[in-house]
VOPAGU-2260 file (C-alpha; in pm, 1 decimal, decimal comma):
REM VOPAGU-2260
SITE   aa  ch    i         X         Y         Z
SITE  MET   A    0    2129,5   -9496,5   -7147,3
SITE  PHE   A    1    2394,8   -9519,1   -6890,5
SITE  GLN   A    2    2441,0   -9208,5   -6661,4
SITE  PRO   A    3    2744,1   -9118,8   -6455,6
SITE  GLU   A    4    2734,6   -9218,2   -6091,4
SITE  HIS   A    5    2763,1   -8862,8   -5949,2
SITE  LYS   A    6    2462,2   -8738,8   -6146,2
SITE  LEU   A    7    2257,2   -9029,0   -6019,0
SITE  LYS   A    8    2339,3   -8944,2   -5658,6
SITE  THR   A    9    2244,8   -8577,6   -5707,8
SITE  ARG   A   10    1903,7   -8667,9   -5849,2
SITE  GLN   A   11    1835,5   -8905,7   -5562,8
SITE  LEU   A   12    1926,1   -8632,4   -5306,4
SITE  CYS   A   13    1687,3   -8379,3   -5464,1
SITE  THR   A   14    1406,2   -8633,9   -5468,8
SITE  LEU   A   15    1464,8   -8707,9   -5101,4
SITE  LEU   A   16    1451,0   -8337,1   -5003,8
SITE  LEU   A   17    1127,1   -8289,7   -5196,8
SITE  TYR   A   18     965,3   -8580,6   -5011,3
SITE  VAL   A   19    1079,1   -8432,6   -4675,3
SITE  ALA   A   20     934,8   -8088,7   -4759,0
SITE  ILE   A   21     601,6   -8237,6   -4861,8
SITE  LEU   A   22     581,6   -8439,1   -4543,1
SITE  ASN   A   23     672,9   -8137,9   -4315,0
SITE  ALA   A   24     429,9   -7885,0   -4470,2
SITE  PRO   A   25     135,6   -7984,1   -4247,0
SITE  VAL   A   26     363,4   -7967,1   -3945,7
SITE  GLY   A   27     466,5   -7605,0   -4029,8
SITE  TRP   A   28     109,5   -7498,9   -4085,8
SITE  GLY   A   29      11,6   -7645,7   -3754,9
SITE  TRP   A   30     296,5   -7465,6   -3578,6
SITE  GLN   A   31     190,4   -7130,2   -3725,9
SITE  LEU   A   32    -169,1   -7189,4   -3620,9
SITE  GLN   A   33     -47,5   -7273,5   -3273,0
SITE  GLN   A   34     156,8   -6953,5   -3255,8
SITE  ARG   A   35    -140,5   -6745,4   -3369,8
SITE  SER   A   36    -361,4   -6910,8   -3114,5
SITE  GLN   A   37    -116,7   -6803,3   -2841,3
SITE  VAL   A   38    -176,3   -6419,1   -2897,0
SITE  PRO   A   39    -320,1   -6286,4   -2562,0
SITE  LEU   A   40    -676,6   -6159,8   -2537,8
SITE  VAL   A   41    -758,3   -5830,9   -2361,1
SITE  ARG   A   42   -1085,3   -5677,5   -2239,2
SITE  VAL   A   43   -1211,9   -5365,7   -2419,0
SITE  PRO   A   44   -1237,2   -5077,6   -2164,7
SITE  PRO   A   45   -1555,0   -4862,5   -2137,3
SITE  LEU   A   46   -1507,0   -4548,7   -2346,5
SITE  ILE   A   47   -1859,2   -4400,7   -2367,5
SITE  GLY   A   48   -1878,4   -4066,5   -2183,9
SITE  GLN   A   49   -1501,4   -4012,9   -2194,7
SITE  ASN   A   50   -1345,4   -3737,6   -2403,4
SITE  LEU   A   51   -1135,1   -3832,3   -2703,3
SITE  GLY   A   52    -798,7   -3786,5   -2531,6
SITE  ARG   A   53    -898,0   -3993,1   -2228,7
SITE  ALA   A   54   -1040,2   -4270,7   -2449,1
SITE  GLN   A   55    -717,6   -4295,2   -2647,0
SITE  ALA   A   56    -516,5   -4317,7   -2323,2
SITE  LEU   A   57    -740,4   -4601,5   -2195,3
SITE  LEU   A   58    -696,1   -4797,2   -2518,5
SITE  THR   A   59    -319,1   -4755,5   -2513,2
SITE  GLY   A   60    -304,9   -4871,0   -2151,9
SITE  SER   A   61    -503,5   -5184,8   -2244,0
SITE  GLY   A   62    -278,5   -5273,4   -2538,1
SITE  LEU   A   63    -536,7   -5169,5   -2798,8
SITE  ARG   A   64    -535,5   -4910,6   -3074,9
SITE  LEU   A   65    -777,2   -4636,4   -3176,0
SITE  GLY   A   66    -946,6   -4718,7   -3502,5
SITE  GLN   A   67   -1196,8   -4511,4   -3696,6
SITE  VAL   A   68   -1331,9   -4193,1   -3533,2
SITE  ILE   A   69   -1677,7   -4091,0   -3653,6
SITE  ARG   A   70   -1809,5   -3744,7   -3557,9
SITE  VAL   A   71   -2179,1   -3713,8   -3479,9
SITE  VAL   A   72   -2368,3   -3385,6   -3424,6
SITE  SER   A   73   -2484,4   -3390,2   -3065,7
SITE  GLY   A   74   -2566,9   -3163,8   -2776,8
SITE  ARG   A   75   -2306,6   -3339,5   -2564,0
SITE  PRO   A   76   -1975,5   -3162,5   -2497,4
SITE  PRO   A   77   -1743,5   -3168,8   -2800,1
SITE  ASP   A   78   -1525,9   -3483,4   -2846,0
SITE  THR   A   79   -1732,5   -3686,1   -2597,4
SITE  VAL   A   80   -1742,6   -4058,7   -2693,2
SITE  LEU   A   81   -2100,3   -4156,1   -2781,8
SITE  GLN   A   82   -2048,0   -4511,8   -2914,3
SITE  GLN   A   83   -1771,6   -4772,1   -2935,6
SITE  LYS   A   84   -1718,9   -5092,1   -3131,5
SITE  PRO   A   85   -1651,8   -5356,9   -2999,8
SITE  GLU   A   86   -1852,7   -5284,1   -2686,3
SITE  ALA   A   87   -1695,8   -5248,4   -2344,6
SITE  GLY   A   88   -1609,5   -5580,8   -2178,5
SITE  THR   A   89   -1556,5   -5770,8   -2504,1
SITE  PHE   A   90   -1235,8   -5980,5   -2526,7
SITE  VAL   A   91   -1028,5   -5908,0   -2836,0
SITE  ARG   A   92    -675,4   -5983,1   -2946,0
SITE  TYR   A   93    -393,4   -5768,7   -2815,7
SITE  GLY   A   94    -336,7   -5469,8   -3050,3
SITE  SER   A   95    -686,4   -5477,5   -3204,5
SITE  LEU   A   96    -846,7   -5158,4   -3343,8
SITE  ILE   A   97   -1143,7   -5005,1   -3159,3
SITE  ASP   A   98   -1379,5   -4772,6   -3352,6
SITE  ILE   A   99   -1560,4   -4489,2   -3173,3
SITE  ALA   A  100   -1815,0   -4214,9   -3246,2
SITE  VAL   A  101   -1759,9   -3874,7   -3080,0
SITE  ALA   A  102   -1986,2   -3572,4   -3038,0
SITE  THR   A  103   -1936,4   -3264,1   -3248,0
SITE  PRO   A  104   -2103,6   -2935,7   -3144,1
SITE  VAL   A  105   -2406,5   -2795,6   -3316,4
SITE  LEU   A  106   -2328,7   -2456,6   -3467,3
SITE  MET   A  107   -2598,6   -2194,4   -3468,6
SITE  PRO   A  108   -2710,0   -2146,2   -3829,9
SITE  ASN   A  109   -2746,2   -1804,4   -3989,0
SITE  LEU   A  110   -3115,3   -1712,4   -3971,6
SITE  ILE   A  111   -3083,6   -1347,9   -4081,8
SITE  GLY   A  112   -3298,7   -1284,8   -4389,2
SITE  LEU   A  113   -3520,8   -1592,2   -4343,0
SITE  ASP   A  114   -3883,0   -1558,1   -4253,9
SITE  LEU   A  115   -3996,3   -1696,8   -3922,5
SITE  ALA   A  116   -4128,3   -2027,1   -4064,0
SITE  GLN   A  117   -3804,6   -2097,8   -4250,6
SITE  ALA   A  118   -3599,9   -2020,1   -3940,2
SITE  ARG   A  119   -3805,3   -2265,4   -3734,6
SITE  ALA   A  120   -3759,1   -2538,0   -3998,9
SITE  VAL   A  121   -3380,3   -2492,4   -4009,5
SITE  LEU   A  122   -3356,5   -2515,8   -3633,5
SITE  SER   A  123   -3586,6   -2818,2   -3622,1
SITE  ARG   A  124   -3352,7   -3016,3   -3849,2
SITE  LEU   A  125   -3077,7   -2954,0   -3593,3
SITE  LYS   A  126   -3309,8   -3053,0   -3307,1
SITE  LEU   A  127   -3316,5   -2692,4   -3188,1
SITE  GLU   A  128   -3617,3   -2476,9   -3104,6
SITE  LEU   A  129   -3686,8   -2104,8   -3079,7
SITE  THR   A  130   -3767,6   -1994,7   -2727,3
SITE  GLN   A  131   -3839,4   -1622,8   -2784,3
SITE  VAL   A  132   -3955,9   -1414,4   -3079,2
SITE  VAL   A  133   -3968,4   -1034,6   -3051,8
SITE  GLN   A  134   -4068,7    -764,5   -3297,5
SITE  GLN   A  135   -3839,6    -488,2   -3412,8
SITE  VAL   A  136   -3911,8    -191,4   -3636,2
SITE  SER   A  137   -3700,1    -232,3   -3949,3
SITE  GLN   A  138   -3692,1    -149,1   -4318,6
SITE  GLN   A  139   -3665,4    -521,0   -4399,5
SITE  ARG   A  140   -3964,4    -716,0   -4522,7
SITE  PRO   A  141   -4208,6    -768,4   -4235,5
SITE  GLY   A  142   -4171,4   -1111,6   -4078,9
SITE  THR   A  143   -3804,0   -1140,1   -4178,0
SITE  VAL   A  144   -3549,2   -1231,7   -3912,0
SITE  VAL   A  145   -3327,3    -923,6   -3856,3
SITE  GLU   A  146   -3140,9   -1033,2   -3540,3
SITE  GLN   A  147   -3059,2   -1361,0   -3368,8
SITE  LEU   A  148   -2909,3   -1466,6   -3041,3
SITE  PRO   A  149   -2675,4   -1656,6   -3020,7
SITE  ARG   A  150   -2498,8   -1533,2   -3330,8
SITE  ALA   A  151   -2437,9   -1759,8   -3629,2
SITE  GLY   A  152   -2148,5   -2002,6   -3577,9
SITE  THR   A  153   -2185,7   -2018,6   -3199,4
SITE  ALA   A  154   -2185,8   -2368,8   -3047,8
SITE  VAL   A  155   -2533,4   -2453,6   -2917,4
SITE  ARG   A  156   -2709,9   -2758,7   -2778,5
SITE  PRO   A  157   -3069,0   -2879,2   -2764,2
SITE  GLY   A  158   -3273,7   -2702,1   -2499,4
SITE  MET   A  159   -3057,5   -2391,7   -2512,5
SITE  PRO   A  160   -3260,8   -2063,5   -2524,6
SITE  LEU   A  161   -3264,0   -1918,4   -2877,8
SITE  LYS   A  162   -3399,8   -1572,7   -2955,3
SITE  VAL   A  163   -3478,5   -1397,3   -3284,4
SITE  ALA   A  164   -3617,8   -1056,6   -3375,4
SITE  VAL   A  165   -3847,6   -1024,0   -3678,7
SITE  ALA   A  166   -3906,0    -704,5   -3870,6
SITE  ILE   A  167   -4223,9    -500,1   -3851,2
SITE  SER   A  168   -4306,2    -187,4   -4049,2
SITE  SER   A  169   -4428,0      20,3   -3752,8
SITE  PRO   A  170   -4448,9     -30,3   -3377,4
SITE  PRO   A  171   -4771,9    -181,9   -3250,1
SITE  PRO   A  172   -5012,5      69,4   -3104,9
SITE  VAL   A  173   -4983,4     115,9   -2732,2
SITE  ARG   A  174   -5309,2     107,4   -2553,4
SITE  GLN   A  175   -5329,6     393,3   -2312,4
SITE  VAL   A  176   -5484,6     302,8   -1981,6
SITE  ALA   A  177   -5572,6     581,9   -1746,0
SITE  VAL   A  178   -5410,1     514,7   -1409,3
SITE  PRO   A  179   -5494,5     735,3   -1112,4
SITE  GLN   A  180   -5186,6     908,3    -973,7
SITE  VAL   A  181   -5088,0    1061,6    -642,3
SITE  ARG   A  182   -4815,2    1307,8    -556,2
SITE  VAL   A  183   -4515,8    1203,6    -347,2
SITE  PRO   A  184   -4516,1    1386,3     -11,3
SITE  GLU   A  185   -4216,6    1578,7     123,3
SITE  LEU   A  186   -4011,2    1341,5     338,6
SITE  VAL   A  187   -3684,3    1535,1     378,6
SITE  GLY   A  188   -3653,4    1656,3     737,5
SITE  SER   A  189   -3867,9    1377,9     884,8
SITE  ASP   A  190   -3748,9    1072,0    1071,1
SITE  GLN   A  191   -3802,6     723,0     929,2
SITE  GLU   A  192   -4127,3     646,7    1113,6
SITE  LYS   A  193   -4283,9     978,6    1019,7
SITE  ALA   A  194   -4180,0     927,3     656,1
SITE  ARG   A  195   -4344,9     584,2     658,0
SITE  ALA   A  196   -4666,7     734,4     797,5
SITE  LEU   A  197   -4671,5    1013,5     536,3
SITE  LEU   A  198   -4629,0     761,3     254,6
SITE  ALA   A  199   -4907,2     541,2     392,4
SITE  GLN   A  200   -5143,9     840,1     399,6
SITE  SER   A  201   -5073,6     897,1      27,8
SITE  GLY   A  202   -5115,3     531,0     -65,8
SITE  LEU   A  203   -4742,0     481,3    -123,7
SITE  GLN   A  204   -4486,8     243,9      26,6
SITE  LEU   A  205   -4146,1     291,3     184,3
SITE  GLY   A  206   -3878,5     141,0     -38,5
SITE  SER   A  207   -3506,7     103,8      29,3
SITE  VAL   A  208   -3360,1     288,9     328,1
SITE  GLY   A  209   -2996,5     395,2     296,6
SITE  HIS   A  210   -2762,9     576,5     532,8
SITE  ARG   A  211   -2511,1     849,6     462,1
SITE  ALA   A  212   -2288,5    1063,6     681,0
SITE  GLY   A  213   -2461,9    1385,5     771,8
SITE  LEU   A  214   -2635,3    1584,4    1040,4
SITE  PRO   A  215   -2876,0    1584,9    1213,5
SITE  GLN   A  216   -2858,9    1214,0    1276,5
SITE  GLY   A  217   -3167,9    1000,6    1201,4
SITE  ILE   A  218   -3331,2    1256,4     967,6
SITE  VAL   A  219   -3423,4    1193,6     601,9
SITE  ILE   A  220   -3182,6    1390,9     380,5
SITE  TRP   A  221   -3281,3    1249,4      36,4
SITE  GLN   A  222   -3579,4    1083,8    -131,1
SITE  GLU   A  223   -3657,6     933,4    -471,1
SITE  PRO   A  224   -3899,4    1014,5    -637,5
SITE  ALA   A  225   -3874,7    1377,4    -532,5
SITE  ALA   A  226   -4152,3    1548,4    -342,9
SITE  GLY   A  227   -4446,7    1649,2    -565,6
SITE  THR   A  228   -4377,1    1388,4    -837,2
SITE  PRO   A  229   -4702,3    1224,7    -963,6
SITE  VAL   A  230   -4679,3     845,8    -932,1
SITE  ALA   A  231   -4914,2     549,3    -932,3
SITE  PRO   A  232   -5057,7     432,7    -600,5
SITE  GLY   A  233   -4841,0     173,2    -429,4
SITE  THR   A  234   -4516,2     314,1    -573,1
SITE  MET   A  235   -4206,1     249,5    -361,8
SITE  VAL   A  236   -4026,3     564,1    -239,0
SITE  SER   A  237   -3659,6     526,2    -138,8
SITE  ILE   A  238   -3498,7     744,5     126,6
SITE  ILE   A  239   -3152,6     811,0     274,7
SITE  ILE   A  240   -3115,5     888,9     645,4
SITE  ALA   A  241   -2828,9    1089,5     798,2
SITE  SER   A  242   -2602,2     869,6    1010,9
SITE  GLY   A  243   -2417,6    1151,9    1189,6
SITE  ALA   A  244   -2069,3    1293,4    1143,0
SITE  ALA   A  245   -1857,5    1112,8     888,5
SITE  ARG   A  246   -1585,6     884,9    1019,2
SITE  ILE   A  247   -1289,4     858,2     785,8
SITE  PRO   A  248   -1015,1     593,9     810,5
SITE  VAL   A  249    -672,1     756,5     835,3
SITE  PRO   A  250    -456,8     653,5     537,0
SITE  ARG   A  251     -99,5     532,4     585,3
SITE  ILE   A  252     150,7     807,2     498,6
SITE  VAL   A  253     466,0     687,2     681,0
SITE  GLY   A  254     751,1     681,1     429,3
SITE  PHE   A  255     591,7     942,4     200,7
SITE  ASP   A  256     753,8    1278,9     141,1
SITE  ARG   A  257     569,6    1579,5     276,3
SITE  PRO   A  258     400,0    1693,1     -51,3
SITE  ARG   A  259     272,2    1343,2    -126,5
SITE  ALA   A  260     148,6    1292,1     230,7
SITE  THR   A  261     -35,2    1624,7     209,6
SITE  ARG   A  262    -206,4    1522,7    -115,8
SITE  VAL   A  263    -313,1    1184,5      26,6
SITE  LEU   A  264    -464,5    1344,3     336,1
SITE  ASP   A  265    -636,2    1615,8     131,1
SITE  ARG   A  266    -807,2    1352,2     -82,2
SITE  ALA   A  267    -922,7    1177,0     236,5
SITE  GLY   A  268   -1059,8    1502,5     380,4
SITE  LEU   A  269    -794,4    1531,2     653,5
SITE  ARG   A  270    -521,9    1784,3     739,7
SITE  LEU   A  271    -145,4    1737,5     778,2
SITE  VAL   A  272      21,6    1903,3    1077,7
SITE  VAL   A  273     399,6    1884,6    1129,9
SITE  GLY   A  274     457,7    1826,6    1499,2
SITE  GLU   A  275     832,1    1762,2    1505,7
SITE  GLU   A  276    1137,2    1747,6    1284,6
SITE  ARG   A  277    1382,6    1476,2    1381,9
SITE  ALA   A  278    1729,3    1379,7    1262,5
SITE  SER   A  279    1709,6    1061,6    1055,4
SITE  ASN   A  280    1884,2     861,7     785,5
SITE  GLN   A  281    1575,4     907,6     568,1
SITE  SER   A  282    1556,4    1174,8     301,8
SITE  PRO   A  283    1473,9    1521,1     440,6
SITE  GLY   A  284    1097,9    1575,1     454,9
SITE  THR   A  285    1011,9    1202,3     479,0
SITE  VAL   A  286     729,2    1118,8     720,8
SITE  LEU   A  287     873,6     908,6    1005,8
SITE  GLN   A  288     566,1     877,9    1231,2
SITE  GLN   A  289     197,8     966,0    1216,8
SITE  GLN   A  290     -68,5    1013,5    1481,1
SITE  PRO   A  291    -341,7     881,7    1462,9
SITE  ALA   A  292    -211,4     557,9    1313,9
SITE  ALA   A  293    -328,0     428,2     976,9
SITE  GLY   A  294    -676,9     277,2     980,8
SITE  VAL   A  295    -807,6     471,7    1281,3
SITE  LEU   A  296   -1150,1     628,3    1217,9
SITE  VAL   A  297   -1156,1    1004,7    1270,5
SITE  ALA   A  298   -1394,2    1288,0    1191,7
SITE  ALA   A  299   -1370,2    1466,9     858,4
SITE  GLY   A  300   -1116,6    1749,5     866,5
SITE  ALA   A  301    -927,9    1605,3    1165,2
SITE  PRO   A  302    -552,8    1681,3    1183,1
SITE  VAL   A  303    -291,9    1409,3    1138,1
SITE  VAL   A  304      24,6    1505,8    1328,7
SITE  VAL   A  305     344,4    1379,3    1167,7
SITE  THR   A  306     713,4    1366,6    1252,2
SITE  ILE   A  307     931,8    1430,7     949,6
SITE  ALA   A  308    1300,1    1378,2     881,6
SITE  ALA   A  309    1491,2    1703,9     926,3
SITE  ARG   A  310    1764,1    1834,6     698,6
SITE  LEU   A  311    2105,1    1798,8     873,2
SITE  VAL   A  312    2361,0    2079,3     851,2
SITE  GLN   A  313    2717,6    2105,6     982,4
SITE  VAL   A  314    2796,9    2347,5    1264,7
SITE  PRO   A  315    3068,2    2593,2    1150,3
SITE  ASP   A  316    3377,1    2672,1    1358,0
SITE  LEU   A  317    3314,9    3007,6    1532,3
SITE  THR   A  318    3632,3    3014,9    1743,1
SITE  GLY   A  319    3827,9    3338,3    1697,3
SITE  ARG   A  320    3544,0    3523,2    1521,2
SITE  ASN   A  321    3375,1    3830,3    1659,0
SITE  LEU   A  322    3003,0    3830,1    1730,4
SITE  ASN   A  323    2896,8    3972,0    1391,4
SITE  GLN   A  324    3109,2    3720,4    1202,2
SITE  ALA   A  325    2967,2    3435,3    1412,5
SITE  ILE   A  326    2609,3    3545,8    1336,9
SITE  ALA   A  327    2685,3    3561,1     962,8
SITE  ALA   A  328    2842,5    3213,0     964,9
SITE  LEU   A  329    2544,7    3064,2    1150,4
SITE  THR   A  330    2296,7    3229,6     912,6
SITE  ASP   A  331    2478,4    3083,5     611,0
SITE  ALA   A  332    2459,7    2738,5     774,7
SITE  ARG   A  333    2082,3    2780,4     843,8
SITE  LEU   A  334    2143,8    2790,2    1220,0
SITE  GLN   A  335    2055,3    3042,8    1490,8
SITE  LEU   A  336    2261,5    3223,7    1752,8
SITE  GLY   A  337    2146,2    3139,5    2102,9
SITE  HIS   A  338    2277,0    3244,6    2445,1
SITE  VAL   A  339    2587,2    3466,7    2441,0
SITE  GLU   A  340    2794,4    3442,0    2760,6
SITE  GLN   A  341    3059,0    3706,9    2834,3
SITE  ARG   A  342    3375,7    3641,8    3031,5
SITE  LEU   A  343    3661,9    3870,6    3136,0
SITE  PHE   A  344    3943,2    3635,3    3041,6
SITE  GLY   A  345    3999,3    3334,1    2818,7
SITE  GLY   A  346    4106,6    3457,2    2478,0
SITE  LYS   A  347    4119,5    3740,9    2232,8
SITE  SER   A  348    3908,1    4037,7    2334,6
SITE  GLY   A  349    3564,1    4034,7    2168,7
SITE  ALA   A  350    3622,7    3692,6    2003,9
SITE  VAL   A  351    3440,2    3359,4    2047,6
SITE  PHE   A  352    3652,6    3106,2    2234,1
SITE  GLU   A  353    3380,8    2846,9    2318,7
SITE  GLN   A  354    3067,9    2721,6    2138,2
SITE  HIS   A  355    2798,4    2458,2    2181,6
SITE  PRO   A  356    2734,2    2239,8    1980,1
SITE  GLN   A  357    3096,3    2193,1    1883,4
SITE  ALA   A  358    3224,7    2273,4    1535,6
SITE  GLY   A  359    3165,7    1993,3    1283,4
SITE  ALA   A  360    2861,9    1847,1    1460,8
SITE  ARG   A  361    2566,7    1759,6    1231,2
SITE  VAL   A  362    2241,5    1904,4    1359,5
SITE  THR   A  363    1899,3    1987,2    1220,8
SITE  ALA   A  364    1847,1    2315,8    1041,4
SITE  GLY   A  365    1743,7    2594,5    1278,0
SITE  THR   A  366    1935,1    2453,6    1576,9
SITE  ILE   A  367    2042,9    2718,9    1833,0
SITE  VAL   A  368    2419,6    2755,0    1890,6
SITE  SER   A  369    2540,2    2913,5    2216,9
SITE  VAL   A  370    2877,6    3094,4    2236,0
SITE  VAL   A  371    3115,0    3240,8    2497,8
SITE  ILE   A  372    3310,6    3558,6    2414,7
SITE  VAL   A  373    3569,5    3775,4    2593,2
SITE  ASN   A  374    3434,8    4118,0    2698,1
SITE  PRO   A  375    3722,4    4377,9    2688,2
SITE  LEU   A  376    3509,6    4647,5    2853,6
SITE  GLY   A  377    3460,9    4421,5    3152,6
SITE  ALA   A  378    3837,4    4383,3    3190,3
SITE  TYR   A  379    3881,1    4758,3    3181,4
SITE  VAL   A  380    3610,3    4806,8    3442,1
SITE  PHE   A  381    3771,8    4541,2    3662,2
SITE  TRP   A  382    4116,3    4699,9    3656,2
SITE  PHE   A  383    3979,0    5051,4    3692,2
SITE  GLY   A  384    3759,8    4951,4    3986,0
SITE  GLY   A  385    4047,1    4764,2    4147,4
SITE  GLY   A  386    4267,4    5072,6    4120,9
SITE  LEU   A  387    4004,2    5293,5    4282,7
SITE  VAL   A  388    3967,9    5050,9    4572,0
SITE  ALA   A  389    4344,7    5044,2    4624,3
SITE  LEU   A  390    4367,8    5427,3    4626,4
SITE  GLY   A  391    4080,9    5454,1    4873,1
SITE  ALA   A  392    4244,2    5205,2    5108,6
SITE  ALA   A  393    4576,1    5393,0    5098,7
SITE  SER   A  394    4402,7    5723,8    5177,7
SITE  LEU   A  395    4227,8    5572,6    5479,8
SITE  ILE   A  396    4552,2    5432,8    5615,6
SITE  ARG   A  397    4726,3    5767,9    5573,7
SITE  ARG   A  398    4448,5    5953,2    5756,9
SITE  TYR   A  399    4446,3    5703,4    6040,7
SITE  VAL   A  400    4819,1    5728,4    6090,3
SITE  ARG   A  401    4806,4    6108,0    6107,3
SITE  THR   A  402    4513,7    6130,1    6346,4
SITE  GLN   A  403    4543,2    5827,2    6569,2
SITE  LEU   A  404    4912,7    5746,8    6581,0
SITE  PRO   A  405    5024,8    6035,2    6816,7
SITE  HIS   A  406    4807,3    5889,7    7090,2
SITE  LEU   A  407    5004,3    5571,1    7070,5
SITE  LEU   A  408    5350,3    5732,9    7138,9
SITE  PRO   A  409    5525,0    5597,5    7453,5
SITE  ARG   A  410    5622,1    5795,5    7755,0
SITE  PRO   A  411    5952,1    5995,6    7745,1
SITE  ASP   A  412    6117,0    5752,7    7976,1
SITE  LEU   A  413    6073,1    5483,6    7716,6
SITE  ILE   A  414    6259,8    5670,5    7447,0
SITE  GLY   A  415    6564,5    5476,0    7342,4
SITE  SER   A  416    6413,0    5148,5    7448,0
SITE  GLN   A  417    6216,2    4885,4    7261,2
SITE  THR   A  418    5864,6    4790,8    7350,7
SITE  ALA   A  419    5834,7    4448,8    7484,1
SITE  ASP   A  420    5517,8    4371,4    7291,8
SITE  PRO   A  421    5393,1    4497,1    6957,3
SITE  VAL   A  422    5142,8    4779,7    6970,5
SITE  PRO   A  423    4811,9    4686,2    6808,3
SITE  VAL   A  424    4682,0    4927,2    6544,7
SITE  VAL   A  425    4324,9    4874,2    6412,2
SITE  LEU   A  426    4260,8    4997,4    6058,6
SITE  ALA   A  427    3921,3    4948,3    5890,0
SITE  GLN   A  428    3824,7    4616,4    6044,7
SITE  SER   A  429    4187,1    4487,8    6014,1
SITE  GLU   A  430    4441,0    4464,9    6289,4
SITE  ILE   A  431    4807,4    4552,8    6218,0
SITE  ARG   A  432    5061,8    4482,3    6487,2
SITE  VAL   A  433    5356,4    4727,4    6479,2
SITE  ARG   A  434    5673,3    4694,9    6683,2
SITE  LEU   A  435    5793,4    5050,1    6758,8
SITE  VAL   A  436    6157,9    5145,5    6812,7
SITE  PHE   A  437    6230,7    5499,4    6929,3
SITE  ASP   A  438    6561,8    5660,2    6840,6
SITE  PRO   A  439    6638,5    5938,8    7093,3
SITE  GLY   A  440    6850,3    6116,4    6839,0
SITE  GLU   A  441    6590,0    6163,4    6566,9
SITE  GLN   A  442    6273,5    6128,5    6773,5
SITE  SER   A  443    6108,8    5939,6    6477,8
SITE  LEU   A  444    5872,8    5647,3    6472,1
SITE  LEU   A  445    6000,8    5353,5    6263,7
SITE  PRO   A  446    5783,9    5044,2    6211,8
SITE  GLU   A  447    5983,4    4728,2    6235,0
SITE  ASN   A  448    5743,5    4513,0    6035,0
SITE  ILE   A  449    5387,1    4509,1    5929,6
């Protein structure tokens, strides 16, 4: 039957493609085999003895993967690799799986309630072995395990010591053996060599020798066993020998307040002595210095001299106050009145017009303040005494003029004339020169100047 031309061409094209596919199939299979043969080979690293985490890191670094992990009871540390497959050094394809076997710990089984034979059998299956069996009085059936060590569930390994206690109905009889005994001699008060000799005479031995602070030095002050105690021959007797006065390290108390420093020194067996109070920015009562310094060895009961921060107070203004008011103001400010100087002049009578330290100064409590006041009685005495001196001088001059002056009158022929030179007049260690002029009318003596 006749077919159209386009259908004939289509059938021929399909037949041609089928022939090409059949001819190229071996070529494709060969190409795939070639590609598979080109996968790189890597060497399996050694994993035995490594822990699980380290083994996985080694495989990842080599381009391999961790396969099946089998856990095996072993005495090796937990997760330690015991076997590997393939073995180390084998070449495998990149990305292959590596199977390993790791150690798992052996857990101590529960042996309580088992008899001794059963307990040994259970441990034997785990490659464990009892190392110690003791007896213990118990109400359990005799021969039954009543205690175990280690406890059940504890990780153990072969060769590890295992201990159990089995029940018994009553303690085993103790066989009494008569042992000859001697009495410990008195050693307290002897020196070490004498104590050794006394012990040797009694068939005993000198044990440990200790030392403790005490007096007199080098003498036994304690023994154990005590004197008179019956002991077996050859028993060791320990003694303590006095080493002299105790030496105590001074604790550090700088920066402590006074109560705390006192408590610290009391506990150390020392005494606190305040040597000085000093102005400071620290809180009042804080220890600023100590002597001896911290760490120095001193005898028990020795004093530790400290300098503490003083409490600062402000000096009040005393100017213009009388003495009683100044004392009251200083007492209120926790200060003391010191030297009081009296002057005749300078201010209001009886009032303070100078002070030291000055008003407003900050000083330690108890500081002495000196003042200067005006003494009115002194002024009165001064003026009164000055007046008496002036009156006495005037009286002396008057007496001298009356008694001595007539002898100084000039001759009659000089009356009406003027002396050429002044006439010296001596009055009480002072010389007064007087120029005399005589008036013949009045016959009087007139001093020209003094």
